[in-house]
C-alpha positions in Angstrom: 0.0 0.0 0.0 1.3 3.5 -0.9 2.6 5.5 2.1 3.6 9.1 2.5 7.2 10.2 2.2 8.7 13.6 1.7 10.1 12.6 -1.6 6.8 11.3 -2.9 6.0 13.0 -6.2 2.7 14.8 -6.5 -0.4 12.8 -7.1 -1.7 13.0 -10.6 -5.1 11.9 -12.0 -3.4 9.1 -13.8 -1.6 7.7 -10.7 -1.7 3.9 -11.3 -2.8 2.9 -7.8 -5.6 5.5 -7.7 -6.6 4.6 -11.3 -6.8 0.9 -10.4 -8.9 1.6 -7.3 -11.3 3.7 -9.3 -11.6 0.9 -12.0 -12.3 -1.6 -9.2 -15.0 0.6 -7.8 -17.1 0.0 -10.9 -17.6 -3.6 -10.1 -17.0 -3.8 -6.3 -19.7 -3.6 -3.6 -19.8 -0.5 -1.5 -18.0 2.7 -2.7 -14.6 4.3 -3.0 -14.3 7.6 -1.1 -11.8 10.2 -2.3 -10.7 12.8 0.3 -8.8 16.0 -0.4 -7.2 17.1 2.9 -5.9 20.7 3.3 -3.9 21.6 6.4 -5.0 25.1 7.7 -2.4 27.9 7.8 0.5 25.4 7.4 2.6 28.1 5.7 3.1 29.7 9.2 4.9 26.5 10.3 7.4 26.8 7.5 7.8 30.5 8.1 8.1 30.5 11.9 9.7 27.1 12.6 11.6 26.3 9.4 11.1 24.2 6.3 12.7 21.1 7.9 10.2 21.2 10.7 7.4 21.6 8.1 8.6 18.6 6.1 8.9 16.4 9.2 5.4 17.4 10.2 3.9 16.6 6.9 5.7 13.2 6.9 4.3 12.5 10.3 0.8 13.5 9.3 0.9 11.3 6.3 2.0 8.3 8.4 -0.9 9.0 10.8 -3.4 9.1 8.0 -2.1 5.9 6.4 -2.1 4.1 9.8 -5.7 5.3 10.3 -6.8 3.9 6.9 -4.8 0.7 7.3 -5.2 -1.8 4.5 -8.5 -0.3 3.2 -6.9 2.9 1.8 -4.0 4.8 0.5 -2.6 8.3 1.0 -0.6 10.6 -1.2 1.0 14.0 -0.9 -0.7 16.6 -3.1 0.6 20.1 -3.3 2.7 21.8 -0.6 0.5 21.1 2.4 -2.3 18.9 1.1 -3.0 15.2 0.9 -5.3 13.0 -1.1 -6.6 9.8 0.4 -8.7 7.0 -1.2 -10.4 4.3 0.9 -13.0 1.6 0.5 -16.4 1.8 2.3 -18.6 -1.2 2.8 -21.7 0.9 2.0 -22.4 3.9 -0.1 -24.0 6.0 2.6 -22.7 9.6 2.7 -22.7 9.4 6.5 -20.0 6.7 6.4 -17.8 9.0 4.2 -18.5 11.9 6.6 -17.5 9.7 9.6 -14.3 8.6 7.9 -13.4 12.2 7.0 -14.0 13.4 10.6 -11.8 10.6 11.8 -8.9 11.7 9.6 -9.4 15.3 10.7 -9.2 14.1 14.3 -5.8 12.4 13.5 -4.4 15.6 12.1 -5.7 17.6 15.1 -3.9 15.4 17.7 -0.9 17.2 19.1 2.1 16.6 16.9 5.6 16.4 18.3 8.3 17.6 15.9 11.1 18.4 18.4 11.6 20.9 19.8 8.0 21.9 19.0 4.5 20.7 19.7 2.2 21.5 16.8 -1.6 21.9 17.0 -3.0 21.7 13.5 -6.4 21.9 11.9 -7.6 20.7 8.5 -10.4 20.9 6.1 -11.6 17.9 4.0 -13.5 17.7 0.7 -15.1 14.3 -0.3 -16.2 12.7 -3.5 -17.6 9.2 -4.0 -17.0 6.7 -6.7 -19.1 5.5 -8.6 -21.9 7.8 -7.2 -20.2 11.1 -8.4 -18.3 9.7 -11.3 -15.7 7.2 -12.5 -13.0 9.4 -14.0 -10.0 10.1 -11.7 -9.5 13.7 -12.8 -13.2 14.5 -12.3 -13.4 12.9 -8.9 -10.3 14.7 -7.8 -11.7 18.0 -9.0 -15.0 17.4 -7.1 -13.1 16.7 -3.9 -11.0 19.8 -4.4 -14.1 21.9 -5.0 -15.6 20.5 -1.8 -12.6 21.3 0.4 -12.7 24.9 -1.0 -16.3 25.1 0.2 -15.1 23.8 3.6 -12.5 26.5 3.8 -15.3 29.1 3.6 -17.7 27.4 6.1 -17.7 28.8 9.6 -17.6 25.6 11.6 -17.7 22.7 9.1 -14.4 20.9 8.7 -15.8 18.4 6.2 -17.8 19.0 3.0 -19.1 16.3 0.7 -19.6 17.0 -3.0 -23.2 17.6 -3.9 -24.6 18.4 -7.3 -26.7 21.2 -5.9 -23.8 22.9 -4.2 -21.6 22.5 -7.3 -24.3 24.0 -9.5 -24.8 26.9 -7.1 -21.1 27.8 -7.0 -19.9 26.8 -10.4 -18.8 30.2 -11.4 -17.6 33.3 -9.7 -19.6 35.4 -12.2 -22.7 33.7 -10.8 -21.7 34.7 -7.3 -21.0 38.2 -8.5 -24.5 38.5 -9.9 -25.9 37.4 -6.6 -23.8 39.9 -4.7 -25.3 42.7 -6.7 -28.7 41.6 -5.8 -27.9 40.9 -2.1 -27.9 44.6 -1.0 -31.4 45.5 -2.3 -32.7 42.1 -1.2 -31.5 42.7 2.4 -29.3 39.6 2.5 -26.3 41.0 4.4 -26.1 40.7 8.1 -23.9 42.1 10.9 -22.8 40.0 13.8 -20.9 41.3 16.8 -18.1 39.7 18.8 -17.2 41.0 22.2 -13.8 42.5 23.1 -12.9 41.9 26.7 -10.6 43.7 29.2 -7.8 41.6 30.4 -8.1 43.1 33.9 -11.5 41.9 34.9 -13.5 40.5 32.0 -15.4 43.7 31.3 -16.9 44.1 27.8 -15.0 47.1 26.4 -16.1 46.9 22.8 -17.5 44.8 19.9 -16.3 44.0 16.5 -18.8 44.2 13.7 -18.5 41.2 11.4 -20.1 41.0 8.0 -22.1 37.9 6.9 -24.0 37.1 3.7 -27.2 35.1 4.2 -27.6 34.0 0.6 -30.8 32.2 -0.3 -28.9 29.8 -2.5 -25.4 29.6 -1.1 -26.3 29.7 2.6 -24.4 31.7 5.2 -21.1 32.9 3.9 -18.1 34.5 5.6 -16.5 37.6 4.2 -13.5 35.8 2.7 -15.9 33.8 0.5 -17.5 36.8 -1.2 -15.5 40.0 -0.5 -12.8 39.3 -3.1 -15.5 38.9 -5.7 -17.2 42.1 -4.5 -13.9 44.0 -4.8 -13.4 42.6 -8.3 -16.8 43.7 -9.6 -16.7 47.0 -7.8 -19.4 46.4 -5.3 -17.2 46.7 -2.2 -17.9 50.5 -1.7 -21.7 49.9 -1.6 -21.2 47.1 0.9 -18.8 49.2 2.9 -21.3 52.2 3.0 -24.1 49.9 4.0 -22.0 48.4 6.8 -20.9 51.9 8.0 -24.6 53.1 8.2 -25.6 50.0 10.1 -22.7 50.2 12.6 -23.2 53.9 13.3 -26.9 53.3 13.8 -26.2 50.4 16.2 -23.7 52.4 18.2 -26.3 55.2 18.6 -29.0 52.7 19.6 -26.7 51.2 22.3 -25.7 54.6 23.6 -29.3 55.6 23.8 -29.8 52.5 26.0 -27.2 53.9 28.4 -24.0 52.2 27.2 -21.5 55.0 26.6 -18.1 53.5 27.5 -17.5 51.1 24.7 -16.3 51.1 21.1 -17.2 49.1 17.9 -14.5 47.9 15.5 -15.3 47.8 11.8 -13.1 46.4 9.0 -12.4 48.6 6.1 -10.8 47.7 2.7 -8.2 49.3 0.5 -10.9 50.5 -1.9 -12.7 52.4 0.8 -9.5 54.1 2.0 -8.8 55.0 -1.6 -12.2 56.6 -2.1 -11.7 60.4 -1.8 -15.1 60.8 -0.2 -14.6 58.1 2.5 -13.2 60.2 5.2 -15.8 63.0 4.9 -18.6 60.4 4.6 -17.5 58.6 7.8 -17.1 61.7 9.8 -20.4 63.1 8.5 -22.3 60.0 9.6 -20.8 60.1 13.0 -21.6 63.8 13.5 -25.1 63.4 12.2 -25.7 60.6 14.7 -24.2 62.7 17.5 -21.5 60.1 18.3 -18.1 60.7 19.7 -15.4 59.7 17.3 -13.8 57.5 20.0 -16.8 55.1 19.7 -15.7 53.8 16.3 -12.4 52.0 15.6 -11.4 51.0 12.1 -9.7 47.7 11.7 -7.1 47.6 8.9 -5.4 44.5 7.7 -1.9 44.5 6.3 -3.2 44.0 2.7 -5.1 47.3 3.0 -1.9 49.1 3.9 0.4 47.5 1.3 -0.6 49.5 -1.8 -1.1 53.2 -2.7 0.8 54.0 0.4 0.5 57.8 0.2 -3.3 57.9 -0.4 -4.0 55.4 2.3 -1.7 57.1 4.7 -3.4 60.4 4.2 -6.8 58.9 4.8 -5.7 57.0 8.0 -3.9 60.1 9.3 -7.0 62.3 8.7 -9.2 59.9 10.6 -6.9 59.5 13.5 -6.6 63.3 13.7 -10.4 63.5 14.1 -10.3 60.9 16.9 -11.2 57.8 15.0 -9.3 54.8 16.4 -7.2 52.5 14.2 -6.5 48.8 14.8 -3.8 46.9 12.8 -5.8 43.7 12.3 -4.3 40.2 12.4 -0.8 41.6 12.8 2.1 39.3 12.0 0.7 37.4 9.0 1.5 39.8 6.1 4.5 41.3 4.4 3.8 44.8 5.7 4.1 44.0 9.4 6.9 46.1 10.8 6.7 48.7 8.0 3.0 49.2 8.8 4.0 50.1 12.4 6.3 52.9 11.1 3.9 54.3 8.5 0.6 54.0 10.3 0.7 54.8 14.0 -2.3 52.9 15.4 -4.1 52.7 18.7 -4.5 48.9 18.9 -2.4 46.0 17.7 -4.3 42.8 17.1 -2.3 39.6 17.2 -3.4 37.0 14.7 -5.2 33.9 16.0 -2.6 31.6 14.4 0.0 32.7 17.0 -2.5 32.5 19.9 -3.5 29.0 19.0 0.0 27.5 19.6 1.4 30.0 22.1 0.8 28.4 25.5 2.9 25.3 24.6 4.9 26.4 21.5 8.2 28.1 22.4 8.5 30.1 19.2 4.9 31.2 19.2 5.3 32.2 22.9 8.3 34.3 22.1 6.6 36.0 19.2 3.4 36.8 21.2 5.4 38.2 24.1 7.6 40.3 21.7 4.5 41.6 19.9 2.9 42.6 23.2 6.0 44.3 24.4 6.5 46.1 21.0 3.0 47.3 21.0 3.3 48.7 24.5 6.6 50.4 23.7 4.9 52.1 20.7 2.1 53.3 23.0 -0.6 50.9 21.6 -3.0 48.6 23.4 -2.7 44.9 22.3 -5.6 42.6 21.6 -5.3 38.8 21.1 -7.7 37.4 18.5 -8.9 33.8 18.7 -8.8 33.2 22.5 -10.6 29.9 22.9 -9.1 28.2 26.0 -8.5 29.1 29.6 -4.8 28.1 29.1 -4.5 30.7 26.3 -6.2 33.3 28.5 -3.9 32.6 31.5 -0.8 32.9 29.4 -1.9 36.1 27.7 -2.9 37.7 31.0 0.6 37.0 32.4 2.1 38.3 29.2 0.3 41.7 29.9 -2.0 41.5 26.9 -4.7 44.3 27.2 -7.8 42.9 25.5 -9.1 39.5 24.3 -11.5 38.4 21.6 -12.5 34.9 20.8 -15.0 32.0 21.3 -14.0 31.7 25.0 -16.1 34.8 25.6 -18.6 34.5 22.8 -19.0 33.7 19.1 -20.2 36.4 16.7 -23.8 37.2 17.8 -26.8 39.2 16.8 -27.1 42.9 17.8 -29.8 41.9 20.3 -27.5 39.3 22.0 -24.6 41.6 21.9 -26.7 44.2 23.7 -27.4 41.7 26.4 -23.6 41.1 26.8 -23.1 44.9 27.1 -25.9 44.9 29.7 -24.2 42.1 31.7 -20.9 44.2 31.6 -18.7 41.3 32.4 -18.3 38.0 30.5 -16.9 34.9 32.2 -15.9 36.9 35.4 -14.9 33.7 37.1 -11.9 33.4 34.8 -10.5 36.7 36.2 -10.8 35.8 39.9 -7.2 35.6 40.8 -6.3 32.5 42.8 -3.8 33.9 45.3 -1.6 31.4 47.0 2.0 31.8 48.0 2.4 28.1 48.4 1.3 26.4 45.1 3.2 23.3 44.1 2.8 21.7 40.6 3.7 18.0 40.4 4.3 16.5 36.9 4.9 12.8 36.4 3.4 10.4 33.8 3.5 7.5 36.2 0.2 7.6 38.1 1.3 5.8 41.2 4.3 8.1 41.6 2.1 11.2 41.1 -0.3 10.0 43.8 2.6 9.2 46.2 4.0 12.7 45.8 0.5 14.3 46.3 0.1 12.4 49.5 3.6 13.4 50.7 3.3 17.1 50.2 -0.3 17.5 51.2 0.8 17.3 54.9 2.8 20.5 54.5 -0.2 22.6 53.6 0.7 23.4 50.0 -2.0 24.0 47.4 -1.1 21.0 45.1 -1.7 20.8 41.4 -1.0 17.5 39.6 -0.5 16.7 35.9 0.1 13.4 34.3 1.4 14.9 31.1 3.1 18.0 29.8 0.1 19.4 28.0 -2.0 19.3 31.1 0.9 20.9 33.0 1.0 23.9 30.6 -2.7 24.3 31.1 -2.4 24.4 34.9 0.4 26.8 34.7 -1.6 29.1 32.4 -4.6 29.2 34.8 -2.9 29.2 38.2 -0.3 31.1 40.2 2.4 28.5 40.7 5.6 29.1 42.6 7.4 25.7 42.6 7.4 22.9 40.0 8.6 19.3 40.6 8.8 17.4 37.3 9.8 13.9 36.4 12.7 13.7 33.9 11.7 10.8 31.6 8.2 11.4 30.2 6.7 10.2 26.9 6.0 13.7 25.4 9.4 15.4 26.3 11.9 15.1 29.1 11.7 17.1 32.2 14.6 19.4 31.5 13.1 20.4 28.1 9.7 20.9 29.7 11.1 23.1 32.4 13.2 25.0 29.9 10.0 26.0 28.2 8.5 26.9 31.5 11.4 29.1 32.3 10.6 31.2 29.2 6.9 31.3 30.0 7.1 31.7 33.8 10.6 32.8 34.7 9.8 33.4 38.4 8.9 29.8 39.1 11.4 27.5 40.9 11.9 24.4 38.9 13.1 21.0 40.1 13.6 17.6 38.4 13.0 14.3 40.2 14.2 11.3 38.3 15.7 7.8 38.7 17.5 8.4 35.4 20.6 10.5 35.4 22.0 12.0 32.2 24.7 14.2 33.7 25.3 16.1 30.5 21.7 17.0 30.0 21.2 17.9 33.7 24.4 20.0 33.9 23.4 21.9 30.7 19.9 22.6 32.1 21.3 23.8 35.4 23.9 26.0 33.7 21.3 27.8 31.6 18.9 28.2 34.5 16.2 25.8 33.3 16.2 23.9 36.6 17.0 24.9 40.1 17.9 21.5 41.5 18.1 17.9 40.3 16.8 15.2 42.8 16.9 11.5 42.4 14.5 8.6 42.8 13.9 6.7 45.0 13.6 9.7 47.4 13.7 10.1 51.2 10.5 11.7 52.2 12.0 14.1 54.7 14.8 15.2 52.5 12.5 15.8 49.6 10.2 17.8 51.7 13.1 19.9 52.9 14.1 20.6 49.3 10.6 21.8 48.4 10.5 24.0 51.5 13.8 25.5 50.5 12.5 26.1 47.0 9.6 28.1 48.3 12.1 30.1 50.5 14.1 30.8 47.3 11.0 32.0 45.5 10.2 34.3 48.4 13.7 35.7 48.5 13.7 36.4 44.7 10.4 38.2 45.0 11.6 40.2 48.0 9.1 38.6 50.4 9.8 37.1 53.8 9.3 33.4 53.5 7.4 31.1 55.8 9.7 28.4 57.2 
């Protein structure tokens, strides 16, 4: 059976193994499912971690997919970060194909160790079936590719099966263009609002207005699905004007309800900034509605800042001079990143979600996020993290002094009515911002359950607040959501060794006191870890209870001394 290797040439429609499987499908019971798998945002792995890491990751993903399919299927590389798989199903039910595709997505989403990194990847899958959808290899591959393209534009659907109806509806961009021109007069565009949260206490300090198109034939579409076409056919200014009118009206409505200490962010495009009437139109709408200019913040992505620099700069400068705030949106993903900071002084820097997703456990992403926050603050900007979805991400970002958060942890894009209810509540998920103050919190990390339990029993008598993790990923989660002073980690663990784990912890939480407890002694590794400050002390198994307790007490004293506090003996 074909397996994936970095040197495997790209799959073509005439590949002999695939061609034979399709020929067999004409006479064999059940059906053959073709899956086109696209790894989300994989380019950032190559850019941030290096091509060697990217190649190793793709090889490992291919091996996972092949292992999941076993003898019933085959996997090939296709393109730079894509795979094609073919597998036999005992029946021809679309639900079976859907289940298989979901299982392969789950394989890709499992944490992937490519030392020294831990990658957390997502994927989209397009599916076609043979013989139901055809018997020609090139046609089936094209149908699966079209389906994965639809999946990339769907809000929460990782898997899309080919359907004749969907293919007919989206068969040409010109057809979409005609529907866009009809969408405004037909009232098909919608605005959704996602809360922006203060890092200090969870207070709702603003909303982002997000455009959606509820097409009667194509369903609910995200902006990336239709805005490029709208720009091409010249409809973007009409859509932008409609959005501006709606946002201004909504801000006024909320202020009339008594909410006067928030702002709404709104995305603008290059074409709008190049429109000579845009600045006057925006300021005129705000003045007519009686709104303070600080209640509106324009969100500009790097693509909007990359062309016609002089004209765009004059528009942005004029707006900021009048008090309209500016956010550099999804910063760090475009070619204009650092140059944009020089040319376009902004009020808020928004870190792209791709960095936030991996930051709590990924050393490079962690460094980038910390650097972006520090740089934003040095330049006098507030910093907002986009795509905050877990408590671990929240804890890490709070400790990194990020100012604002936006993401599904606090709410998905919602209707104006629901957003108004969030403003009325004032605080979202306040329990996440209740600081757990303890000057004696000990984190124990060991992947042997019996050892972990023994350590918990030993230290419980000393009155510490004890956190226990059986793996490194759980340990990072506990560190992100708790104030921890001392960490005692096993050295030999399946995910990574203790010195490597504590080395990453040092960068994330440098104030912690970090100790290794192990029955395995690699003097070179331990000495190197001590010399670079990754660990405070190396202790051996089996341990003497009283001696180990003394070491931990001394570790807390050291922490207290470093923080300038008087320790408790």
